[in-house]
N, C-alpha and C positions, 0 to 999 in steps of 0.2 A: 180120253177117247183113244182110237185108234181107227181110225177110218182111211178105208179101200175100197176099191174100184175089183170086180169083178162078173168077165164075162159073162150072157144071162146063158147060162147053154140047159143041156138039159136033168140035169141036178137041182138047179135053183129054179127053175121056169115058176111052176106053177107057186112056188112060192112070191116072184114076183108081181106076180101078178092079183095075190090078195092087198098087194100097193094100194090106199085111196087115198084120196085125197081132202077137205070138209067140202061139202054142198056149196060154198060160194064161190071154192076155187076149182069148181070141173068145169067151168067156161073157160081158164083160163090153161091148160095142159092137158095133152091128149093122155086115154088111159095107157100104160102101160103093155094093156092086148094090144090093142093099134098101133104103139111104139116098135112093138114085137112084128107087128105085120111088117109093116112097113119093109120090116129084112127080105123078107121072099117079093112081094109085089112089087115091090123098086118105085112107088108112083112120083119122082125123080129122078125118073131117066137111068137109061140104063146104066150108067155109068158109074152112078153114086154107089155108093157104099155102107154101106148101117152098122154100125157093133153098141149091141147094147150090151148097159151096164149093170148091176145091180150094186148098191151105195150100200157096202157090210162096217159097223164101229165089232172092231173086234168079232165075232163068226153071227152077231144079228144085223139080220136086215133091217137097214133103214129107210133106202130109197135110192132110186134111178134113175140113170139118166143117161145117153143115147150119143152119141159120134155120129157126125155124115157126112162122107168129103167125094170129093173128085179127086183121085191119086194124082193126079197132072196137074193142079194148076196149085199156086201160091196160096189166092181167096178164098177155097172154096170148102171151110172147114166149118165145119156146126156142130151148134150144142142142141140136143132139141130133146120134147118126152123125159123133160132136170123135172123130180116132182121127187120131196123125202112122204114119209105113208103122215098122214093127219098124228098116231100117236107119240111120237118121235117131233113135231116141229118145234122149233122156239126152243131147242135144244141144241143150236152152237151147229147142228147135220151138213146145211143148203150152206155154211160159208167152207164148214172145211170138203165139202168133197165136190161145189164148183171150182176152186183149188185145186183138185186134187185131179178134177176132169181139164184144166187148163194148160196144169204141167203134162198131162199123160200126153196127148196134142201137140204142146211144145216140142217134145222129147222123142214123140211116136215118128214126126214129119218138120223133115228136119228145113222142107221146101218154103213147109207155113207162114208166114209174113202177118193171115185173117184171120180168126177166127169170128166164126157170125152166130148170131142166134136170130130167135124174133121171140117178143113177149106183149099178151095182150092189153091196149091199151090202157086198161082198167086194171092189172097188175100191177100197183107203186109198190107195195115188200120184196116183187120180185125186179126190178125196173134201181129199188134204193139195193141193191146184192146185184147186182152189175153193172152202175157206176163205182161202188166200190173198188170189184176189179176194172177199174177202166175200160170198161164197152162205155161207149157210144150211139149215139140210133140214127142211123143215116140218112136219116127222111122217106126211104123207103117205106113198105107197108104191102104186107101181103091177108088181105083179110081186113081184119081190129087184132092184125097183129104187124107190133112195128120191130123192123129188121136193125140192129145195130152190129157194133164191131168194139174187137183190140185186138189194136197194131198188134204185133210181136214185137219185143226187144229183143238180142240179140246181142 
């Protein structure tokens, strides 16, 4: 497996829109279309920048993940919209892609000392993955999603 992230562009956005999760997971993650729409709508405010990524294994798109951040902060670096296409789940792509996203954020933003994400209260598989990488719940919620954080070690 050769996992890498590529920004979603006019060349690959249509392929990204085809990524889907199983029916049981639909409440756990927004569709790729909703995530990409956030780039332009900016629902979290004008200061938040969004970078949507396609997750590839060599040349095959297997998933999607998005980074949202506020430039002049140390703790407003978010991972969201993370999904692996249903036909690619259970093969280790999620672990590798998640690690790649963390590494990308840490390398790109030297001022970042905390990465955050939200996870649906019933998404036990995702919680296990996030715990594996050192994320912990903050105790805060956005609707049915718990906020988790990771302290960046430099």
